[in-house]
N, CA, C and O atoms as a GROMACS GRO file, in nm:
protein
  544
    1MET      N    1  12.573   6.382  11.799
    1MET     CA    2  12.485   6.530  11.817
    1MET      C    3  12.539   6.659  11.747
    1MET      O    4  12.450   6.727  11.697
    2PHE      N    5  12.661   6.705  11.734
    2PHE     CA    6  12.690   6.799  11.692
    2PHE      C    7  12.672   6.824  11.559
    2PHE      O    8  12.691   6.935  11.510
    3ARG      N    9  12.620   6.674  11.465
    3ARG     CA   10  12.525   6.671  11.355
    3ARG      C   11  12.410   6.751  11.353
    3ARG      O   12  12.355   6.843  11.293
    4VAL      N   13  12.399   6.669  11.451
    4VAL     CA   14  12.155   6.676  11.518
    4VAL      C   15  12.202   6.867  11.507
    4VAL      O   16  12.180   6.942  11.412
    5ALA      N   17  12.256   6.892  11.612
    5ALA     CA   18  12.258   7.043  11.622
    5ALA      C   19  12.282   7.118  11.530
    5ALA      O   20  12.232   7.229  11.550
    6LEU      N   21  12.362   7.105  11.390
    6LEU     CA   22  12.401   7.138  11.302
    6LEU      C   23  12.267   7.181  11.186
    6LEU      O   24  12.254   7.286  11.123
    7LEU      N   25  12.180   7.062  11.187
    7LEU     CA   26  12.084   7.033  11.132
    7LEU      C   27  11.991   7.142  11.142
    7LEU      O   28  11.956   7.228  11.062
    8LEU      N   29  11.936   7.100  11.342
    8LEU     CA   30  11.831   7.157  11.376
    8LEU      C   31  11.849   7.342  11.348
    8LEU      O   32  11.752   7.417  11.353
    9VAL      N   33  11.983   7.388  11.322
    9VAL     CA   34  12.024   7.507  11.338
    9VAL      C   35  12.023   7.550  11.160
    9VAL      O   36  12.009   7.669  11.132
   10ALA      N   37  12.032   7.487  11.089
   10ALA     CA   38  12.007   7.537  10.921
   10ALA      C   39  11.839   7.498  10.902
   10ALA      O   40  11.758   7.566  10.840
   11ALA      N   41  11.818   7.399  10.957
   11ALA     CA   42  11.645   7.434  10.924
   11ALA      C   43  11.613   7.510  10.970
   11ALA      O   44  11.527   7.560  10.897
   12VAL      N   45  11.627   7.591  11.096
   12VAL     CA   46  11.589   7.714  11.148
   12VAL      C   47  11.622   7.829  11.043
   12VAL      O   48  11.524   7.883  10.990
   13PHE      N   49  11.712   7.860  11.018
   13PHE     CA   50  11.732   7.944  10.925
   13PHE      C   51  11.696   7.949  10.768
   13PHE      O   52  11.691   8.052  10.702
   14CYS      N   53  11.674   7.824  10.722
   14CYS     CA   54  11.572   7.818  10.620
   14CYS      C   55  11.418   7.826  10.637
   14CYS      O   56  11.330   7.849  10.554
   15GLY      N   57  11.414   7.807  10.728
   15GLY     CA   58  11.256   7.806  10.741
   15GLY      C   59  11.243   7.964  10.794
   15GLY      O   60  11.127   7.984  10.832
   16ALA      N   61  11.305   8.052  10.803
   16ALA     CA   62  11.269   8.156  10.852
   16ALA      C   63  11.309   8.221  10.746
   16ALA      O   64  11.333   8.336  10.782
   17CYS      N   65  11.332   8.207  10.614
   17CYS     CA   66  11.396   8.277  10.552
   17CYS      C   67  11.241   8.293  10.447
   17CYS      O   68  11.211   8.394  10.383
   18GLY      N   69  11.163   8.167  10.455
   18GLY     CA   70  11.076   8.212  10.328
   18GLY      C   71  11.107   8.214  10.209
   18GLY      O   72  11.221   8.182  10.178
   19SER      N   73  10.997   8.257  10.096
   19SER     CA   74  11.024   8.230   9.981
   19SER      C   75  11.084   8.397   9.962
   19SER      O   76  11.057   8.488  10.041
   20PRO      N   77  11.168   8.411   9.842
   20PRO     CA   78  11.238   8.564   9.821
   20PRO      C   79  11.134   8.688   9.798
   20PRO      O   80  11.142   8.796   9.857
   21SER      N   81  11.036   8.653   9.705
   21SER     CA   82  10.956   8.753   9.674
   21SER      C   83  10.845   8.797   9.827
   21SER      O   84  10.778   8.899   9.843
   22ALA      N   85  10.858   8.690   9.911
   22ALA     CA   86  10.732   8.748  10.043
   22ALA      C   87  10.820   8.768  10.125
   22ALA      O   88  10.776   8.716  10.228
   23SER      N   89  10.936   8.819  10.150
   23SER     CA   90  11.023   8.890  10.191
   23SER      C   91  11.099   8.964  10.172
   23SER      O   92  11.173   8.997  10.266
   24VAL      N   93  11.113   9.025  10.040
   24VAL     CA   94  11.087   9.177   9.971
   24VAL      C   95  11.022   9.277  10.039
   24VAL      O   96  10.912   9.299   9.987
   25ARG      N   97  11.053   9.372  10.168
   25ARG     CA   98  11.028   9.440  10.179
   25ARG      C   99  11.021   9.615  10.111
   25ARG      O  100  11.104   9.690  10.163
   26PRO      N  101  10.924   9.686   9.994
   26PRO     CA  102  10.965   9.843   9.936
   26PRO      C  103  11.034   9.877  10.029
   26PRO      O  104  11.024   9.838  10.145
   27LYS      N  105  11.114   9.958   9.982
   27LYS     CA  106  11.189  10.088  10.028
   27LYS      C  107  11.205  10.193   9.932
   27LYS      O  108  11.265  10.183   9.824
   28GLY      N  109  11.134  10.316   9.988
   28GLY     CA  110  11.123  10.432   9.905
   28GLY      C  111  10.999  10.443   9.862
   28GLY      O  112  10.924  10.390   9.944
   29ARG      N  113  10.940  10.489   9.768
   29ARG     CA  114  10.830  10.510   9.686
   29ARG      C  115  10.747  10.421   9.658
   29ARG      O  116  10.760  10.335   9.571
   30VAL      N  117  10.657  10.436   9.732
   30VAL     CA  118  10.508  10.280   9.737
   30VAL      C  119  10.406  10.401   9.677
   30VAL      O  120  10.376  10.509   9.729
   31ILE      N  121  10.367  10.344   9.554
   31ILE     CA  122  10.199  10.388   9.505
   31ILE      C  123  10.143  10.326   9.471
   31ILE      O  124  10.158  10.299   9.352
   32VAL      N  125  10.033  10.253   9.548
   32VAL     CA  126   9.935  10.207   9.602
   32VAL      C  127   9.817  10.165   9.482
   32VAL      O  128   9.728  10.249   9.472
   33LEU      N  129   9.807  10.055   9.399
   33LEU     CA  130   9.730  10.051   9.268
   33LEU      C  131   9.588   9.981   9.330
   33LEU      O  132   9.590   9.869   9.380
   34THR      N  133   9.486  10.051   9.322
   34THR     CA  134   9.331   9.988   9.360
   34THR      C  135   9.290   9.981   9.213
   34THR      O  136   9.328  10.032   9.108
   35ASP      N  137   9.129   9.834   9.279
   35ASP     CA  138   9.089   9.880   9.068
   35ASP      C  139   9.037  10.034   9.040
   35ASP      O  140   9.072  10.101   8.943
   36SER      N  141   8.937  10.081   9.154
   36SER     CA  142   8.894  10.227   9.129
   36SER      C  143   8.992  10.279   9.057
   36SER      O  144   8.970  10.322   8.944
   37LEU      N  145   9.119  10.282   9.115
   37LEU     CA  146   9.199  10.365   9.079
   37LEU      C  147   9.284  10.339   8.868
   37LEU      O  148   9.312  10.415   8.775
   38LEU      N  149   9.289  10.188   8.893
   38LEU     CA  150   9.304  10.152   8.737
   38LEU      C  151   9.246  10.204   8.660
   38LEU      O  152   9.296  10.274   8.572
   39ALA      N  153   9.071  10.174   8.682
   39ALA     CA  154   8.982  10.227   8.605
   39ALA      C  155   8.964  10.325   8.592
   39ALA      O  156   8.894  10.353   8.494
   40ALA      N  157   8.998  10.403   8.652
   40ALA     CA  158   8.995  10.579   8.619
   40ALA      C  159   9.056  10.633   8.566
   40ALA      O  160   9.038  10.730   8.493
   41GLY      N  161   9.224  10.529   8.621
   41GLY     CA  162   9.327  10.608   8.498
   41GLY      C  163   9.371  10.742   8.625
   41GLY      O  164   9.360  10.864   8.612
   42GLY      N  165   9.418  10.670   8.735
   42GLY     CA  166   9.454  10.727   8.801
   42GLY      C  167   9.606  10.815   8.779
   42GLY      O  168   9.667  10.775   8.680
   43CYS      N  169   9.669  10.917   8.848
   43CYS     CA  170   9.784  10.947   8.837
   43CYS      C  171   9.891  10.988   8.986
   43CYS      O  172   9.859  10.986   9.105
   44ASP      N  173   9.983  11.014   8.943
   44ASP     CA  174  10.073  11.078   9.095
   44ASP      C  175  10.225  11.120   9.013
   44ASP      O  176  10.267  11.073   8.907
   45THR      N  177  10.299  11.238   9.115
   45THR     CA  178  10.378  11.257   9.064
   45THR      C  179  10.546  11.241   9.098
   45THR      O  180  10.567  11.243   9.219
   46VAL      N  181  10.626  11.231   9.042
   46VAL     CA  182  10.740  11.179   9.109
   46VAL      C  183  10.833  11.306   9.092
   46VAL      O  184  10.866  11.346   8.980
   47ARG      N  185  10.885  11.381   9.236
   47ARG     CA  186  10.995  11.483   9.214
   47ARG      C  187  11.119  11.481   9.253
   47ARG      O  188  11.153  11.463   9.370
   48LEU      N  189  11.204  11.501   9.146
   48LEU     CA  190  11.343  11.424   9.146
   48LEU      C  191  11.398  11.542   9.167
   48LEU      O  192  11.495  11.521   9.239
   49GLY      N  193  11.387  11.681   9.138
   49GLY     CA  194  11.484  11.757   9.219
   49GLY      C  195  11.543  11.847   9.122
   49GLY      O  196  11.480  11.877   9.020
   50ARG      N  197  11.685  11.903   9.150
   50ARG     CA  198  11.696  11.960   9.017
   50ARG      C  199  11.847  11.872   9.031
   50ARG      O  200  11.918  11.825   9.119
   51LEU      N  201  11.842  11.887   8.878
   51LEU     CA  202  11.977  11.833   8.833
   51LEU      C  203  12.072  11.922   8.706
   51LEU      O  204  12.007  11.975   8.615
   52ARG      N  205  12.195  11.933   8.705
   52ARG     CA  206  12.253  12.015   8.631
   52ARG      C  207  12.226  11.931   8.512
   52ARG      O  208  12.184  11.815   8.517
   53SER      N  209  12.263  12.023   8.366
   53SER     CA  210  12.213  11.947   8.238
   53SER      C  211  12.347  11.869   8.219
   53SER      O  212  12.463  11.908   8.229
   54GLY      N  213  12.290  11.742   8.188
   54GLY     CA  214  12.411  11.634   8.112
   54GLY      C  215  12.333  11.503   8.257
   54GLY      O  216  12.278  11.397   8.227
   55GLU      N  217  12.350  11.546   8.385
   55GLU     CA  218  12.364  11.438   8.490
   55GLU      C  219  12.187  11.361   8.431
   55GLU      O  220  12.093  11.412   8.370
   56ILE      N  221  12.210  11.225   8.483
   56ILE     CA  222  12.080  11.137   8.479
   56ILE      C  223  12.010  11.098   8.593
   56ILE      O  224  12.082  11.054   8.683
   57ALA      N  225  11.910  11.101   8.610
   57ALA     CA  226  11.842  11.068   8.753
   57ALA      C  227  11.798  10.926   8.780
   57ALA      O  228  11.775  10.894   8.664
   58VAL      N  229  11.768  10.812   8.856
   58VAL     CA  230  11.701  10.692   8.894
   58VAL      C  231  11.666  10.663   9.017
   58VAL      O  232  11.715  10.631   9.126
   59SER      N  233  11.560  10.687   8.961
   59SER     CA  234  11.470  10.675   9.115
   59SER      C  235  11.410  10.522   9.087
   59SER      O  236  11.386  10.483   8.973
   60ARG      N  237  11.391  10.444   9.203
   60ARG     CA  238  11.332  10.316   9.224
   60ARG      C  239  11.171  10.301   9.283
   60ARG      O  240  11.167  10.294   9.406
   61LEU      N  241  11.084  10.297   9.236
   61LEU     CA  242  10.955  10.288   9.296
   61LEU      C  243  10.920  10.223   9.274
   61LEU      O  244  10.949  10.167   9.169
   62TRP      N  245  10.817  10.175   9.369
   62TRP     CA  246  10.749  10.005   9.375
   62TRP      C  247  10.544  10.050   9.364
   62TRP      O  248  10.480  10.138   9.421
   63PHE      N  249  10.515   9.976   9.296
   63PHE     CA  250  10.385   9.957   9.292
   63PHE      C  251  10.348   9.889   9.381
   63PHE      O  252  10.415   9.788   9.362
   64GLU      N  253  10.267   9.864   9.496
   64GLU     CA  254  10.130   9.801   9.550
   64GLU      C  255  10.053   9.742   9.470
   64GLU      O  256  10.056   9.815   9.371
   65ASN      N  257   9.992   9.664   9.449
   65ASN     CA  258   9.890   9.583   9.398
   65ASN      C  259   9.786   9.578   9.508
   65ASN      O  260   9.812   9.483   9.582
   66ARG      N  261   9.674   9.646   9.549
   66ARG     CA  262   9.587   9.653   9.600
   66ARG      C  263   9.447   9.627   9.598
   66ARG      O  264   9.361   9.628   9.686
   67SER      N  265   9.444   9.595   9.418
   67SER     CA  266   9.330   9.561   9.356
   67SER      C  267   9.276   9.408   9.386
   67SER      O  268   9.332   9.349   9.479
   68SER      N  269   9.170   9.338   9.314
   68SER     CA  270   9.100   9.217   9.352
   68SER      C  271   9.192   9.134   9.316
   68SER      O  272   9.203   9.036   9.390
   69ARG      N  273   9.310   9.146   9.168
   69ARG     CA  274   9.327   9.084   9.086
   69ARG      C  275   9.459   9.082   9.085
   69ARG      O  276   9.496   9.184   9.143
   70PRO      N  277   9.588   8.993   9.036
   70PRO     CA  278   9.719   9.018   8.981
   70PRO      C  279   9.722   9.099   8.875
   70PRO      O  280   9.645   9.110   8.780
   71LEU      N  281   9.847   9.166   8.909
   71LEU     CA  282   9.842   9.293   8.774
   71LEU      C  283   9.996   9.228   8.670
   71LEU      O  284  10.086   9.145   8.684
   72VAL      N  285   9.954   9.318   8.581
   72VAL     CA  286  10.099   9.286   8.477
   72VAL      C  287  10.141   9.441   8.446
   72VAL      O  288  10.049   9.522   8.437
   73ILE      N  289  10.281   9.487   8.427
   73ILE     CA  290  10.273   9.570   8.333
   73ILE      C  291  10.310   9.552   8.218
   73ILE      O  292  10.413   9.489   8.196
   74VAL      N  293  10.213   9.619   8.085
   74VAL     CA  294  10.244   9.539   7.982
   74VAL      C  295  10.327   9.656   7.886
   74VAL      O  296  10.391   9.623   7.786
   75GLY      N  297  10.315   9.803   7.935
   75GLY     CA  298  10.438   9.862   7.868
   75GLY      C  299  10.384  10.018   7.953
   75GLY      O  300  10.314  10.028   8.055
   76TYR      N  301  10.447  10.134   7.865
   76TYR     CA  302  10.456  10.202   7.875
   76TYR      C  303  10.455  10.353   7.774
   76TYR      O  304  10.518  10.335   7.670
   77GLU      N  305  10.417  10.444   7.782
   77GLU     CA  306  10.437  10.554   7.633
   77GLU      C  307  10.497  10.673   7.709
   77GLU      O  308  10.453  10.688   7.823
   78ARG      N  309  10.596  10.769   7.664
   78ARG     CA  310  10.649  10.852   7.701
   78ARG      C  311  10.628  10.944   7.600
   78ARG      O  312  10.611  10.923   7.480
   79SER      N  313  10.634  11.124   7.710
   79SER     CA  314  10.649  11.192   7.591
   79SER      C  315  10.808  11.216   7.521
   79SER      O  316  10.834  11.251   7.406
   80CYS      N  317  10.879  11.191   7.607
   80CYS     CA  318  10.986  11.220   7.527
   80CYS      C  319  11.105  11.119   7.539
   80CYS      O  320  11.083  11.028   7.619
   81GLY      N  321  11.246  11.115   7.465
   81GLY     CA  322  11.358  11.008   7.463
   81GLY      C  323  11.380  11.048   7.621
   81GLY      O  324  11.371  10.948   7.692
   82CYS      N  325  11.399  11.131   7.671
   82CYS     CA  326  11.459  11.178   7.830
   82CYS      C  327  11.369  11.098   7.972
   82CYS      O  328  11.400  11.105   8.091
   83THR      N  329  11.275  11.037   7.922
   83THR     CA  330  11.221  10.929   8.048
   83THR      C  331  11.208  10.790   8.000
   83THR      O  332  11.191  10.771   7.879
   84SER      N  333  11.214  10.692   8.079
   84SER     CA  334  11.257  10.588   8.075
   84SER      C  335  11.204  10.486   8.147
   84SER      O  336  11.200  10.561   8.245
   85LEU      N  337  11.153  10.370   8.195
   85LEU     CA  338  11.116  10.284   8.267
   85LEU      C  339  11.127  10.122   8.276
   85LEU      O  340  11.058  10.046   8.209
   86ALA      N  341  11.226  10.083   8.369
   86ALA     CA  342  11.231   9.952   8.348
   86ALA      C  343  11.190   9.882   8.465
   86ALA      O  344  11.209   9.907   8.584
   87PHE      N  345  11.111   9.762   8.392
   87PHE     CA  346  11.006   9.638   8.518
   87PHE      C  347  11.061   9.534   8.478
   87PHE      O  348  11.153   9.532   8.396
   88GLY      N  349  11.005   9.426   8.537
   88GLY     CA  350  10.990   9.302   8.475
   88GLY      C  351  10.794   9.299   8.420
   88GLY      O  352  10.696   9.372   8.442
   89SER      N  353  10.817   9.186   8.350
   89SER     CA  354  10.652   9.128   8.307
   89SER      C  355  10.566   9.051   8.360
   89SER      O  356  10.448   9.032   8.328
   90GLU      N  357  10.660   8.983   8.488
   90GLU     CA  358  10.599   8.907   8.570
   90GLU      C  359  10.456   8.976   8.693
   90GLU      O  360  10.456   9.082   8.755
   91PRO      N  361  10.364   8.881   8.690
   91PRO     CA  362  10.261   8.923   8.755
   91PRO      C  363  10.226   8.938   8.875
   91PRO      O  364  10.196   8.828   8.922
   92PHE      N  365  10.214   9.031   8.958
   92PHE     CA  366  10.209   9.062   9.122
   92PHE      C  367  10.073   9.076   9.120
   92PHE      O  368   9.998   9.149   9.057
   93VAL      N  369  10.048   8.942   9.251
   93VAL     CA  370   9.920   8.938   9.306
   93VAL      C  371   9.881   9.060   9.417
   93VAL      O  372   9.961   9.150   9.445
   94PRO      N  373   9.750   9.048   9.474
   94PRO     CA  374   9.749   9.127   9.534
   94PRO      C  375   9.782   9.117   9.651
   94PRO      O  376   9.758   9.008   9.704
   95GLY      N  377   9.851   9.232   9.739
   95GLY     CA  378   9.865   9.237   9.861
   95GLY      C  379  10.040   9.257   9.850
   95GLY      O  380  10.103   9.311   9.941
   96ALA      N  381  10.101   9.208   9.733
   96ALA     CA  382  10.306   9.216   9.681
   96ALA      C  383  10.300   9.349   9.647
   96ALA      O  384  10.198   9.417   9.638
   97ALA      N  385  10.461   9.399   9.622
   97ALA     CA  386  10.465   9.499   9.527
   97ALA      C  387  10.564   9.488   9.416
   97ALA      O  388  10.644   9.394   9.405
   98HIS      N  389  10.558   9.567   9.351
   98HIS     CA  390  10.666   9.515   9.206
   98HIS      C  391  10.764   9.637   9.223
   98HIS      O  392  10.739   9.733   9.295
   99ALA      N  393  10.900   9.621   9.135
   99ALA     CA  394  10.968   9.750   9.150
   99ALA      C  395  10.985   9.808   9.006
   99ALA      O  396  11.042   9.738   8.923
  100VAL      N  397  10.959   9.877   8.987
  100VAL     CA  398  11.004   9.960   8.895
  100VAL      C  399  11.104  10.056   8.875
  100VAL      O  400  11.105  10.123   8.978
  101GLU      N  401  11.202  10.104   8.785
  101GLU     CA  402  11.334  10.187   8.817
  101GLU      C  403  11.286  10.297   8.680
  101GLU      O  404  11.284  10.259   8.563
  102LEU      N  405  11.249  10.430   8.721
  102LEU     CA  406  11.244  10.539   8.664
  102LEU      C  407  11.391  10.611   8.676
  102LEU      O  408  11.456  10.632   8.778
  103THR      N  409  11.436  10.656   8.484
  103THR     CA  410  11.561  10.732   8.479
  103THR      C  411  11.500  10.849   8.395
  103THR      O  412  11.410  10.831   8.312
  104PHE      N  413  11.549  10.952   8.420
  104PHE     CA  414  11.530  11.047   8.382
  104PHE      C  415  11.706  11.116   8.310
  104PHE      O  416  11.802  11.112   8.386
  105ASP      N  417  11.717  11.150   8.222
  105ASP     CA  418  11.806  11.217   8.124
  105ASP      C  419  11.811  11.365   8.114
  105ASP      O  420  11.738  11.418   8.030
  106SER      N  421  11.883  11.436   8.185
  106SER     CA  422  11.936  11.565   8.170
  106SER      C  423  11.922  11.629   8.038
  106SER      O  424  11.850  11.725   8.008
  107ARG      N  425  11.994  11.570   7.971
  107ARG     CA  426  12.068  11.554   7.812
  107ARG      C  427  11.960  11.651   7.726
  107ARG      O  428  11.843  11.623   7.697
  108GLY      N  429  12.024  11.756   7.699
  108GLY     CA  430  11.937  11.851   7.625
  108GLY      C  431  11.802  11.914   7.684
  108GLY      O  432  11.734  11.984   7.608
  109GLU      N  433  11.760  11.894   7.814
  109GLU     CA  434  11.681  11.955   7.870
  109GLU      C  435  11.758  12.124   7.948
  109GLU      O  436  11.873  12.142   7.989
  110ARG      N  437  11.616  12.244   7.942
  110ARG     CA  438  11.640  12.312   8.032
  110ARG      C  439  11.558  12.330   8.110
  110ARG      O  440  11.469  12.247   8.097
  111GLY      N  441  11.530  12.443   8.237
  111GLY     CA  442  11.474  12.494   8.327
  111GLY      C  443  11.375  12.362   8.346
  111GLY      O  444  11.419  12.251   8.316
  112TRP      N  445  11.256  12.375   8.391
  112TRP     CA  446  11.130  12.328   8.482
  112TRP      C  447  11.114  12.194   8.392
  112TRP      O  448  11.103  12.233   8.276
  113GLN      N  449  11.108  12.047   8.398
  113GLN     CA  450  11.042  12.002   8.318
  113GLN      C  451  10.917  11.918   8.425
  113GLN      O  452  10.920  11.905   8.547
  114PHE      N  453  10.789  11.860   8.303
  114PHE     CA  454  10.678  11.792   8.397
  114PHE      C  455  10.661  11.680   8.286
  114PHE      O  456  10.595  11.724   8.193
  115LYS      N  457  10.698  11.561   8.270
  115LYS     CA  458  10.697  11.478   8.160
  115LYS      C  459  10.583  11.355   8.241
  115LYS      O  460  10.583  11.290   8.346
  116PRO      N  461  10.474  11.376   8.096
  116PRO     CA  462  10.430  11.208   8.149
  116PRO      C  463  10.458  11.098   8.120
  116PRO      O  464  10.524  11.085   8.017
  117VAL      N  465  10.426  10.994   8.184
  117VAL     CA  466  10.486  10.848   8.155
  117VAL      C  467  10.343  10.835   8.153
  117VAL      O  468  10.276  10.917   8.215
  118ASP      N  469  10.274  10.718   8.073
  118ASP     CA  470  10.175  10.634   8.078
  118ASP      C  471  10.182  10.536   8.078
  118ASP      O  472  10.248  10.493   7.984
  119LEU      N  473  10.118  10.418   8.187
  119LEU     CA  474  10.148  10.282   8.218
  119LEU      C  475  10.032  10.220   8.177
  119LEU      O  476   9.930  10.287   8.196
  120ARG      N  477  10.011  10.067   8.107
  120ARG     CA  478   9.931  10.038   8.098
  120ARG      C  479   9.951   9.855   8.179
  120ARG      O  480  10.047   9.779   8.181
  121PHE      N  481   9.822   9.843   8.231
  121PHE     CA  482   9.855   9.734   8.323
  121PHE      C  483   9.781   9.620   8.274
  121PHE      O  484   9.700   9.662   8.192
  122SER      N  485   9.770   9.472   8.290
  122SER     CA  486   9.670   9.402   8.219
  122SER      C  487   9.649   9.313   8.302
  122SER      O  488   9.725   9.226   8.345
  123PRO      N  489   9.521   9.341   8.330
  123PRO     CA  490   9.378   9.365   8.272
  123PRO      C  491   9.330   9.507   8.304
  123PRO      O  492   9.300   9.561   8.410
  124ASP      N  493   9.331   9.560   8.149
  124ASP     CA  494   9.269   9.678   8.135
  124ASP      C  495   9.268   9.812   8.258
  124ASP      O  496   9.170   9.854   8.319
  125GLY      N  497   9.412   9.861   8.267
  125GLY     CA  498   9.427   9.957   8.357
  125GLY      C  499   9.498  10.047   8.308
  125GLY      O  500   9.577  10.008   8.223
  126ARG      N  501   9.498  10.175   8.337
  126ARG     CA  502   9.645  10.268   8.297
  126ARG      C  503   9.634  10.353   8.422
  126ARG      O  504   9.541  10.375   8.499
  127PHE      N  505   9.751  10.391   8.418
  127PHE     CA  506   9.799  10.463   8.488
  127PHE      C  507   9.916  10.585   8.469
  127PHE      O  508  10.014  10.556   8.400
  128ARG      N  509   9.910  10.709   8.523
  128ARG     CA  510   9.954  10.852   8.464
  128ARG      C  511  10.088  10.875   8.593
  128ARG      O  512  10.074  10.929   8.703
  129LEU      N  513  10.174  10.833   8.553
  129LEU     CA  514  10.309  10.919   8.610
  129LEU      C  515  10.402  11.047   8.602
  129LEU      O  516  10.521  11.036   8.574
  130PHE      N  517  10.330  11.194   8.633
  130PHE     CA  518  10.412  11.299   8.586
  130PHE      C  519  10.579  11.272   8.665
  130PHE      O  520  10.589  11.265   8.787
  131VAL      N  521  10.650  11.266   8.609
  131VAL     CA  522  10.794  11.342   8.625
  131VAL      C  523  10.857  11.512   8.641
  131VAL      O  524  10.871  11.602   8.558
  132GLU      N  525  10.881  11.505   8.773
  132GLU     CA  526  10.924  11.672   8.768
  132GLU      C  527  11.050  11.676   8.802
  132GLU      O  528  11.098  11.599   8.885
  133VAL      N  529  11.137  11.797   8.723
  133VAL     CA  530  11.228  11.800   8.782
  133VAL      C  531  11.289  11.936   8.741
  133VAL      O  532  11.254  11.986   8.635
  134GLU      N  533  11.366  11.988   8.809
  134GLU     CA  534  11.458  12.094   8.750
  134GLU      C  535  11.590  12.107   8.684
  134GLU      O  536  11.682  12.112   8.766
  135VAL      N  537  11.629  12.113   8.548
  135VAL     CA  538  11.746  12.123   8.523
  135VAL      C  539  11.818  12.272   8.506
  135VAL      O  540  11.762  12.365   8.448
  136GLU      N  541  11.925  12.280   8.553
  136GLU     CA  542  11.986  12.408   8.546
  136GLU      C  543  12.075  12.386   8.458
  136GLU      O  544  12.151  12.476   8.424
   0.00000   0.00000   0.00000
């Protein structure tokens, strides 16, 4: 009887978990991508606040796919070496969100910074992300 109860409890917990990607809920900044936004080359701004010179800011962003097809981040271009992105290369289907880690290194920077980062999505999508920060 104890074994049967234990198996039932284990089955309930396993069934409630689902797949790892289905259970991940984006926390933090979510940028919604649509077909028209990607075709037109949409943009958004991430404000990182104030940093002291030499500090490194890291921010996690989520791109939510509300387009009609799966998307893949295939690369990015930046205006300087102070910004970088880390992301996975796996496709994310409509309705799913994909995490991206944005890093800004303030070494050598002073004053108000407004840096563009151009992301390329497959198939045929682009998105410009502006990074705004004040370096003291």
